[in-house]
MARTI-709615 format. One record per residue: x, y, z of N, C-alpha, C in turn. Coordinates in Angstrom, 3 decimals. Example, Ala and Ser with C-alpha at 12.3 -4.5 7.8 and 13.67 -1.06 7.14 Angstrom:
        n.u        n.v        n.w       ca.u       ca.v       ca.w        c.u        c.v        c.w
     13.190     -5.690      7.800     12.300     -4.500      7.800     13.200     -3.300      7.800
     12.850     -2.250      7.080     13.670     -1.060      7.140     12.900      0.030      7.870
REM end
This chain:
        n.u        n.v        n.w       ca.u       ca.v       ca.w        c.u        c.v        c.w
     96.506     75.150   -191.374     96.860     76.484   -191.823     98.371     76.649   -191.757
     98.958     77.081   -192.814    100.411     77.285   -192.867    100.794     78.570   -192.137
    102.011     78.586   -191.646    102.511     79.763   -190.942    102.950     80.837   -191.927
    102.899     82.073   -191.477    103.243     83.234   -192.272    104.739     83.539   -192.118
    105.457     83.626   -193.231    106.902     83.853   -193.173    107.252     85.159   -192.474
    106.418     86.177   -192.602    106.695     87.445   -191.914    106.702     87.252   -190.398
    105.792     86.425   -189.888    105.751     86.135   -188.454    107.014     85.385   -188.030
    107.431     84.424   -188.834    108.632     83.644   -188.533    109.867     84.552   -188.562
    109.920     85.441   -189.515    111.033     86.395   -189.611    111.069     87.289   -188.353
    109.897     87.732   -187.905    109.802     88.525   -186.672    110.343     87.729   -185.484
    109.934     86.459   -185.359    110.430     85.630   -184.261    111.945     85.483   -184.324
    112.484     85.261   -185.517    113.931     85.114   -185.680    114.648     86.385   -185.224
    114.103     87.542   -185.555    114.695     88.805   -185.109    114.619     88.934   -183.589
    113.543     88.472   -182.996    113.383     88.534   -181.541    114.403     87.639   -180.835
    114.894     86.614   -181.518    115.821     85.639   -180.929    117.283     85.951   -181.224
    117.567     86.969   -182.016    118.901     87.166   -182.567    120.008     87.325   -181.532
    119.694     87.696   -180.290    120.755     87.832   -179.287    121.136     86.483   -178.659
    120.509     85.387   -179.105    120.795     84.051   -178.559    121.908     83.331   -179.327
    122.193     83.767   -180.537    123.187     83.085   -181.365    122.850     83.298   -182.829
    123.382     82.426   -183.681    123.113     82.512   -185.117    121.747     81.865   -185.365
    120.785     82.674   -185.765    119.409     82.215   -185.961    119.111     82.130   -187.450
    118.491     81.038   -187.837    117.979     80.903   -189.205    116.710     80.059   -189.132
    115.939     80.069   -190.196    114.729     79.240   -190.224    114.619     78.569   -191.576
    113.831     77.517   -191.590    113.665     76.728   -192.808    112.206     76.279   -192.907
    111.645     76.450   -194.079    110.260     76.036   -194.317    110.212     74.528   -194.484
    109.258     73.913   -193.795    109.092     72.462   -193.865    107.601     72.135   -193.831
    107.079     71.618   -194.919    105.681     71.186   -194.991    104.708     72.322   -194.667
    105.004     73.537   -195.102    104.133     74.677   -194.862    104.350     75.319   -193.506
    105.163     74.717   -192.666    105.488     75.262   -191.354    106.987     75.544   -191.315
    107.527     75.906   -190.156    108.922     76.304   -190.082    109.653     75.691   -188.894
    110.920     75.390   -189.113    111.839     75.018   -188.033    112.762     76.218   -187.850
    113.025     76.574   -186.590    113.952     77.658   -186.282    115.197     77.044   -185.662
    116.352     77.465   -186.172    117.647     76.956   -185.734    118.392     78.042   -184.963
    119.111     77.620   -183.935    120.050     78.493   -183.230    121.383     77.766   -183.208
    122.391     78.370   -183.802    123.720     77.745   -183.889    123.621     76.337   -184.485
    122.806     76.230   -185.529    122.602     74.992   -186.305    121.859     73.886   -185.559
    121.258     74.201   -184.421    120.427     73.224   -183.698    118.972     73.648   -183.849
    118.083     72.698   -184.152    116.660     73.016   -184.198    116.216     73.272   -182.766
    115.739     74.487   -182.505    115.342     74.837   -181.144    113.848     75.120   -181.031
    113.178     75.322   -182.158    111.751     75.655   -182.097    111.075     75.323   -183.418
    109.759     75.190   -183.332    108.917     75.026   -184.508    107.866     76.126   -184.493
    107.485     76.575   -185.670    106.376     77.504   -185.801    105.325     76.792   -186.632
    104.191     76.527   -186.017    103.089     75.827   -186.678    101.808     76.628   -186.451
    101.075     76.871   -187.509     99.856     77.685   -187.444    100.109     79.026   -186.762
    101.252     79.627   -187.070    101.656     80.915   -186.488    101.710     80.877   -184.965
    102.110     79.744   -184.422    102.312     79.596   -182.979    103.735     79.092   -182.761
    104.372     79.580   -181.677    105.755     79.235   -181.375    105.823     78.096   -180.364
    106.572     77.063   -180.725    106.782     75.895   -179.870    108.289     75.692   -179.717
    108.781     75.747   -178.473    110.213     75.612   -178.193    110.476     74.219   -177.644
    111.574     73.610   -178.114    111.939     72.269   -177.641    112.073     72.277   -176.118
    111.545     71.263   -175.470    111.623     71.234   -174.009    112.994     70.821   -173.497
    113.478     71.558   -172.503    114.716     71.224   -171.793    114.484     71.566   -170.321
    115.307     71.017   -169.448    115.184     71.333   -168.022    115.475     72.809   -167.774
    116.512     73.320   -168.432    116.836     74.735   -168.271    115.717     75.637   -168.758
    115.110     75.270   -169.880    113.983     76.031   -170.406    112.795     76.009   -169.455
    112.545     74.859   -168.863    111.446     74.714   -167.904    111.673     75.641   -166.703
    112.899     75.656   -166.190    113.234     76.519   -165.057    113.136     77.996   -165.456
    113.564     78.323   -166.654    113.551     79.706   -167.145    112.119     80.222   -167.270
    111.237     79.398   -167.823    109.855     79.823   -168.065    109.061     79.886   -166.767
    109.251     78.888   -165.905    108.449     78.831   -164.679    107.190     78.027   -164.928
    106.076     78.703   -165.100    104.818     78.007   -165.382    104.755     77.696   -166.877
    105.080     76.458   -167.204    105.180     76.032   -168.591    103.822     75.552   -169.108
    103.508     75.943   -170.334    102.361     75.387   -171.043    102.938     74.479   -172.109
    102.559     73.208   -172.091    103.066     72.259   -173.072    101.946     71.864   -174.030
    102.320     71.745   -175.298    101.364     71.354   -176.329    102.133     70.774   -177.508
    101.498     69.877   -178.269    102.158     69.374   -179.486    102.020     70.406   -180.607
    103.087     70.656   -181.361    102.996     71.626   -182.454    102.111     71.142   -183.605
    101.971     69.829   -183.732    101.113     69.248   -184.766    100.635     67.897   -184.251
     99.612     67.351   -184.854     99.027     66.084   -184.438    100.078     64.980   -184.443
    100.189     64.279   -183.325    101.113     63.165   -183.216    102.510     63.550   -182.751
    102.768     64.842   -182.563    104.098     65.302   -182.142    104.258     65.187   -180.631
    105.522     65.155   -180.193    105.829     65.221   -178.768    105.461     66.613   -178.262
    105.336     66.733   -176.941    105.009     68.030   -176.359    106.210     68.974   -176.416
    105.939     70.207   -176.752    106.913     71.295   -176.758    106.416     72.355   -175.785
    107.268     73.329   -175.461    106.828     74.469   -174.669    106.116     75.432   -175.620
    104.849     75.689   -175.348    104.059     76.620   -176.153    104.274     78.026   -175.597
    104.806     78.901   -176.428    105.089     80.283   -176.027    103.989     81.154   -176.615
    103.041     81.511   -175.757    101.832     82.169   -176.235    102.051     83.620   -176.662
    102.578     84.449   -175.781    102.779     85.849   -176.158    104.080     86.436   -175.615
    104.833     85.666   -174.861    106.091     86.175   -174.316    107.112     86.487   -175.409
    106.887     86.017   -176.628    107.833     86.286   -177.720    107.913     87.774   -178.048
    106.969     88.564   -177.538    107.016     90.016   -177.743    108.190     90.633   -176.974
    108.650     89.967   -175.901    109.754     90.444   -175.067    111.058     89.870   -175.621
    111.775     90.671   -176.389    112.974     90.213   -177.096    114.033     89.666   -176.139
    114.264     90.346   -175.035    115.287     89.903   -174.078    114.895     88.569   -173.439
    113.640     88.439   -173.058    113.152     87.193   -172.441    113.269     86.032   -173.431
    112.807     86.238   -174.655    112.837     85.168   -175.652    114.266     84.778   -175.993
    115.141     85.765   -176.159    116.544     85.471   -176.440    117.170     84.648   -175.321
    116.822     84.958   -174.090    117.321     84.195   -172.948    116.832     82.764   -172.961
    115.557     82.570   -173.281    114.996     81.216   -173.358    115.682     80.413   -174.459
    115.857     81.021   -175.611    116.467     80.319   -176.746    117.926     79.979   -176.439
    118.670     80.902   -175.836    120.062     80.631   -175.477    120.143     79.490   -174.459
    119.263     79.505   -173.474    119.224     78.450   -172.452    118.910     77.104   -173.088
    117.945     77.095   -173.982    117.541     75.859   -174.665    118.672     75.332   -175.539
    119.282     76.203   -176.314    120.341     75.790   -177.243    121.506     75.139   -176.509
    121.868     75.654   -175.331    122.997     75.108   -174.574    122.769     73.649   -174.178
    121.516     73.268   -173.947    121.213     71.913   -173.496    121.005     70.906   -174.623
    120.777     71.379   -175.816    120.517     70.463   -176.929    121.822     69.931   -177.504
    121.825     68.669   -177.916    123.042     68.098   -178.494    123.341     68.717   -179.863
    124.610     68.673   -180.222    125.015     69.145   -181.549    124.369     68.258   -182.606
    124.010     68.831   -183.755    123.421     68.002   -184.812    124.422     66.965   -185.309
    123.904     65.812   -185.683    124.749     64.762   -186.224    125.221     65.155   -187.611
    126.483     64.841   -187.947    126.965     65.175   -189.300    126.157     64.396   -190.349
    125.874     65.079   -191.437    125.123     64.417   -192.517    126.025     63.459   -193.258
    125.487     62.317   -193.590    126.258     61.332   -194.363    125.892     61.512   -195.830
    126.892     61.350   -196.684    126.648     61.466   -198.120    126.039     60.173   -198.630
    125.030     60.328   -199.474    124.393     59.157   -200.096    125.193     58.744   -201.318
    125.384     57.443   -201.435    126.096     56.932   -202.604    125.097     56.673   -203.726
    125.478     57.029   -204.952    124.536     56.815   -206.057    124.909     55.620   -206.883
REM end
């Protein structure tokens, strides 16, 4: 089941105090970016945040699950996304620990 863009837009608004948030549709699901780093996936209208040590400490009792079959485990955020301040804090904490994206190389034709 593909994710609903309205739900993804709601999540992006909930995260807006963490930095520059944008999302991109990929294979019927979505990647959410904070300051140009992929920090979360939305699959089947469920939020999965990339795991980091800071995120683990922030959440406390972490629930981990793969966002799709064959994926690595992410932090599954079941309903805490309703709390804008809490979610923004988690996303900001996660973004700080993730490496900067690698520059894209141009393909030669």
